[in-house]
N, C-alpha and C positions, 0 to 999 in steps of 0.2 A: 353501398359503394363508398369507399373512402374519399374524402375531399381534403384539400389542403387546409391545415389549421394555421401553420406558420410558414411564411415564405420570405426569405431574405435574398435580396438581389444586389450584387455589386458592392458588398460590404467592405469598407476599408476602415482601418483604425490605426492611427499614428500616436505614438507616445514620444513627443519631441521629434527627434530624427529617426526614431525606430518605427518601422512599418510592421506592426504586429499582424495585421490582416490586409490582404491585397486582393480586392475584387472577388470576394467569396460569395458564392451562391449556396443556399442551404434551404431545404424544404422538408417539412414534416407533415404527414397526413394523419387525419383522425383514424383511430383504430389500427395503428401500426406501431411497432417497436423499431426504432431507428438507432443504429449505433453510430456514434461520432468518434472516430479513431484518429490517431496520429501520435507522433513522438512528443515527449515533454518539450514545451516551448514552441510547438507548431501553431498555436493560436486557438486551441480548443476552449481553454478557460476564458479567453478574451471574448470569443463568440458567445459563450454562455452568459457572460456578464452583460453583454449588449442585449441579449434576449430578456434578461432579468431586469434591465434598466439601471444596473449598477454603473455601466459605462455607456457613453453616447458614441455612436459610430461617427467617424470623421466624414464619411460619405456613404451613400447607398440607401436602399429603401427596404422597409419592413412592413409586411402585411400580416395581420392576424384575422382569421376568418374572412379573408378577402378585403378587409378594410385597411387602408394605409395608416400607419402610426407615425405621426409627425415627430413626437418626442415621447419615448417610452421611459417612464420613471419606475422605480421599484414598486411603488403603490399601484401605479397604472398596470404594471405587468401582473401583479397579483390579482387585481380586479378583472383582468382579462382571462384569468384562470391558469396562469403560469406559476408553477412551483418548482423551485430549484433546491436540490440537496447538494451542498458543496462537500469537498473532501474533509474539511475541518468540522463538519456537522453543524456549526453555528448554533450550538445549544448552550444553555446557561447551567454550569455545573453546580451552582449554589441553589438552584430551584429543583423541585421534585419532578419526577417523571410526568405526573399529571399536569403540572404547571407548564412544563415545556411543550407538551403536546397541545395544550389548549391556548398557548400564547398567541399564535397567529389569528385564531378565531376571535379572541378577545380584542385584539388590536383592530381588526377589520370592522368589528361591530362598535368600535369607539368606546369600549368599556374602560372606566377608570379604576375599577376594583375587580379583583379576581373572585369569581364564584367557585369556591373550592369543591363544593359538592358536584356542580355541573362539570367542572374540569376533570374530576375523578371519573365521572360517568363517561365523558368523552374519551378519556385515556383508555379506559377498559374496553370501550367499543372499538377504538383504533387498534389496540393490541390484539383483540380477538380476530380482526380482519387479516392480520398477517401472521397469526399464530405465535405472537411473542408472549412470554411469561415473565412479567416484572411486577414488583410491588409499586403501584402508582404513587405511593407516598414516600418512596425512597429518594434521597438526593441523587442527582445524576452523577455527581463527582464520585459516588461510591460504586458506580456501574463499571463493568468491563467495557473495553473498546467496542466489542460487537454489540452489546446492548445499547451503548450510546448511539451507535449507527441506527439501531432499530427505533429509538426514540425520534430521531430526525425523520425517518421514513414515515412513522406513524403521524407525526405532525403535518407532513406534506399531504398525505392522502386524505386527511380529515378536513381539508379546506377547499373542497369542491374543485379540485384541479381538473383542467381540461388538457393541459400539457404538463407532464411531469418529467423533469430533467434530473437525472441522477449522475453525479460526477464520481466515478469509481465506487459504485454502491456496494460492491462485494468485497472491498479491500479488507475489512475487519470481520467478515462473516465466515462461519464454518460451512462445509459443503451442505450440511442439512439446512442451515439457515439460508444459503443461496437458493436451494431448491424451493424453500417456502416463499422466499421473495419472488422468484420467477413465477411460481403459481399465482401469486397475487397480481403480478404485472400482466400475466395472460388474461386474468379475469377482468382487469381494468381495460385492457386492449379490446376485449370482447364487448365491453360496454361503450366503446367508441373513443376512449381516451387516446391521445397522442403521447407517446413515450419516447424520450431520448435517453440513451445510456452511453456514457463515456466509459470505456473499458479497454484494458490492454490484454486481458486473458482470452486467448483465441478460442479455447474450448467453450467458455461461457458465451462468447459472442455468437458462435455457431449454434449454440443451444437456444438462444432467445431472440436474436435479431431477425427482422424481415428485410430491412434495407441497411445500407452502409454508406457513410460518407467519410472520406479520408482526407485530412489536411497534412500538408508538409511545408514548413517554412512560411506559414501564413497564407498559403494558397490551396485551392481545391486541386487534388490529385486525381480522385476518382469518386464516383457515386453510382449507386445502382442496387438491384436486388442482391442479397447475400449469396444466392446460388450462383451468381456470375463470378464469384471470387474464390479461386482455389487458395489454399493456404500459402503457397509460394507467391502468388500474385499479391495477396493481402500483405505479406511481410515486405515484399519488394516495394509496393506502393507507399507503405509507412516509412521505410528506412532509406529507400533508394539504393539498397544493396542486398545481396543474397546472404541469408543466414540459415545455416543448416545445423540441425541438432544431431550431435554424435555423442555416443556414450563416452564419458570421461574415464580413461584408463591410464593411470600413472605408471611410470617406470617402476619395476619392482625394487624394493629397498628393505634392508634389515635395520635401518636406523630408526629406533623407536623414539618418538618425540614425547608422546603423552600416553600414559597407561592409567586407566581407572579400574579399580577393583572393588566390587560389591558395594558401590556407593548407595546410600539411602538416607531418607529423611522421613520421619513419621508423618503419615497422612499425605505424602506427596509422591514418593517413588521408593523402590527398594531393589537391592541386588542388581544394580546396573554396572556392567563391566564392558570395556572396549579398549582397543589399542589403536593409536594413530602412528603410522610410520611416515617417514618423509615422503611427500607427494600425495598422501591421503587427503581426501575431502570426505568427512563423515556427515551423513544426514541423520537427523533425529526427527521423527515424525510421529503422528498419532492424532486422534481426535482431540478437541478442546477438553481439558480436564484429565488428559491421559498421563500427565507428568512430563511432557516433552519440554515445555518452557521452564519448569522447575529445575531440570537438570542444568540448564544454562545459568539460572540464578545461583545454583549451588557452586558451580565452577567459577563464577565471578564474585562469589562472596556476598551476594545480596541476601540470600537465605541459605546459610552454609549447611552442608551435609552433616548428619549426625553419626554416620557409620561409614566404613569403607576407607580406602586409601587412594591417594592421587600421587603419581610419579611423573615428574617433568625431567626429560633427558636423563632418565634412570635414577634420579634422586627423589626421595619422598618429600612432599611439600604439604603444608597445612594452609588451607584457605578458610579463614574465619571471618574475613571482612573484605570489602572492596579494595581497601588499601593493600591487603595481602595479595590479592589478585594482580593489582597493577605493579606491585613490587616484583612479581614474577613475570611481568610483561604479558599479562593476559588481557586482551581487549574484548569488549562486548558491545555489539551493535543491537540496541533494544528494538522491541516490536513497534513501539509507538515513538517515532522520531520527533513528533511535535512537542510532546511533554517530557520525554526522557532523553532524547538524543541530541537536542539542539538548544542553544541559547538564542532564541528567535530575535531578540533585539540587538544582538551583537553582530559584528561583521563576519563575513565568510572567513577572513583571516583568523579572527579570534577563535572561531569554532574549530578551525583546522588544527590549531596548536594547543587547544584547551587541555588535552590529556598529556601533553609533553612540554608544558610551558617552562619547566625548570631548565630545559636545554637552551633557552633563549635569554637567560639572564647573564649579562656580562658586567662585572663590577657593580652588581646590585641594580642594574637597569636592564630593561628589555631591549633586545636588539630587533627593533621593528623591521629594519631592512631585511634581515635574515628571515624573519617570520613571513614577510611578504614574498620573498623569493621562494621559500618552501611551499607556501600556499599556491603560487602559480605553477610550481612543479607538479603538485597534486591535481590542480585543475586540468592541466594538460594530460597528465598520465591517466587519470580516471575518466576523462572525457566529459567533464562538467562544462556546461554552457554558461559562462559568466563573463561579464565585461569589466567588472571592478571588484577586486579582492576586498575592498573596504566597504562595499555595499552590505546592508543588513542581510543575513542569510535567509530571512523570511521572504526576500524578493525573488528567490530562486523557485523554479517549478519543483513539484514533488520529487520527481526522479533525480534532478540535479542536487536537491537538498540531501536526498538519501546517499548519493555518491559522496558528498562531503562528510556525512556521518561516518562512512566507511573510511574515508581518507584520514579523519581524525585519529582513528585507532591504528590505521596502517602506519601513521607517522610516529608511533611509539616504538616501531620496529618490533612487532609482537612476536612472542614465542608461540602463543595460541591466540587465534581470533575466532570468537564465537559470534554468530550472526543469527538473530531471531527474526525471521521474515525479511531477509536482506533485500528482496526485490519487490516488496509489497508496494503497489501503486506506481511501479516503474515500467516504462514502455519497453517494447520488444528490443529495440536497438540498445538502450541503456542496460537492459537486463543482460544481454549478450556481452556487453562491455564489462559489466561487473563480474560475471562468471569467469571471463577470461583473466581478469586481474586476480581473482581468488585462486585460480589454477596456477598462475605464475607464482603466487605467494606459497602455495603448497609445494611446488617444485623447488622453491628456494629453501624449504625447510620449516615453514610455518605450519603449525597444526591448525587446520581449518575445520570448523564445525558449523553446519547450516541446520538451523531449526526451522522447519517449514511444513506446511500442508499442501504446498504446490507440487503435485505429483511429477509434472514434467521437469520442474527445477531439480527435484531430488533425483529422479531417474537418470537424467542426462548429465548432471554435474557433480554427483557424489559417487565414489566407487564403493563406499561402504554405507550401510543403513542400519539404524536401530529403530524399530517400530515399537512404540509404547502403547499400552492399553491398561487402564486402571492402575497406573503406577508400576506396572511390570514390563520388563523388557523382553523383546523377541530374541535377544542375542544379536550378534553382528551378522548381517546378510550382505553378500557381495552383489552389487547391482548387475554385473554381467551374467548372473545366474537367473535373473528375473525377466519377465516381460512386464511392460508398464501396467497392463491390466491386472497382473498378479499383485503388484504393489498396491493398487487401488483396493483389491480384495483384502490384503493384509491390513491396510489402514482401517478398514471397517470391521476388524476383528475376526476375519475368516482365515482358515488355514489354507495353505497352497493346495492341499488335496481337494478342497471344496471348489 
């Protein structure tokens, strides 16, 4: 029978005059997988940081295994068996896979030197537990985003965790990797481990969670067994509003914005063709390594195509570099906002105008008043929760930071906007807001391309789809001719007849 491992009662946390948490109760039992949900900025991360000892609660009581914790520090939290994997992974890019995985064990044992042989053995053991396949001697900075996430997971489960907290653990993982991770979590649950998952993806939550707690504006909204929550109740509790998914069907148009003919690059993709008319939102999908992301890289000049033609508003264009792309007002929202999309130490304002900075020079000086005005216009328009445009952008929640990456490229008044994983790590309400904005841009004549493996995002928000497999294109498929389960079948390399 499950017993309470963690119980938090009446937790409040204030940051100056800001009340991040107000009288929050939260309980996690041994042998259960508990989902902590809520929109960005609702207080989830603050609650997790209190559990990990990174923050001290302003008031309230914490019990671990029935014993009250007067002051929970990071070391004390780890010693109690609590392991947290944050969204930014907290790994060392200049160290090897083995060193990263063994780091916590070495620190907890008070070792002053790393035993590389032991670290390598530990890393191989950890990877075998979750089915990861990486060279333990490779530097983490050379890994893909998904493999970096795997390293963080390996490190956590190898430290005798009794409570494992995963903050958006599937953000950078493929469907296959998500399945492997969930298999591991079910095994850990069966052994009596308490597991908390912070996740915005409804399909994944319903697949893995036993119980659910929802926060909104720093307060408890609902908690209970997942079976008590219909999807409409879940979404309403999170957002406080009704959100209904409907197929995106633009008004018919003969105005061709972008035409791509037989585009190809050796070893990446070949013979890719599609057309974007005014109002179209094109989705490009496929499994990891299918060539889906490489198409976006080619259109933005990161890794230019080697064959084929690109026509913008009926005129042929050459994209051999990023500068060529931006000259033609092509914007690109990258997959990894932290390392590629944002200047983390700079302000929200600086990030918003970064791609269009030349517009704000007046007689050789920057018009900061105009920059600030434009930033606030985008903050309001895109629904970003921010109190100060001059605050570092790293102070924003993940979803709000992603909104400002999109705003940065929208501010160039783009002819084409390419978005690679536009709503990764974004909550349901923010995701709906972003999709609405993208549809507005498409209706206004911007060619919108979404590269994603989020089937619901593709199915409901793109009227055209290109499915990639092994660098080859399916051709253009109209969404209104598919069922969502047929799209899933196509994504895994099956034909519609199967």
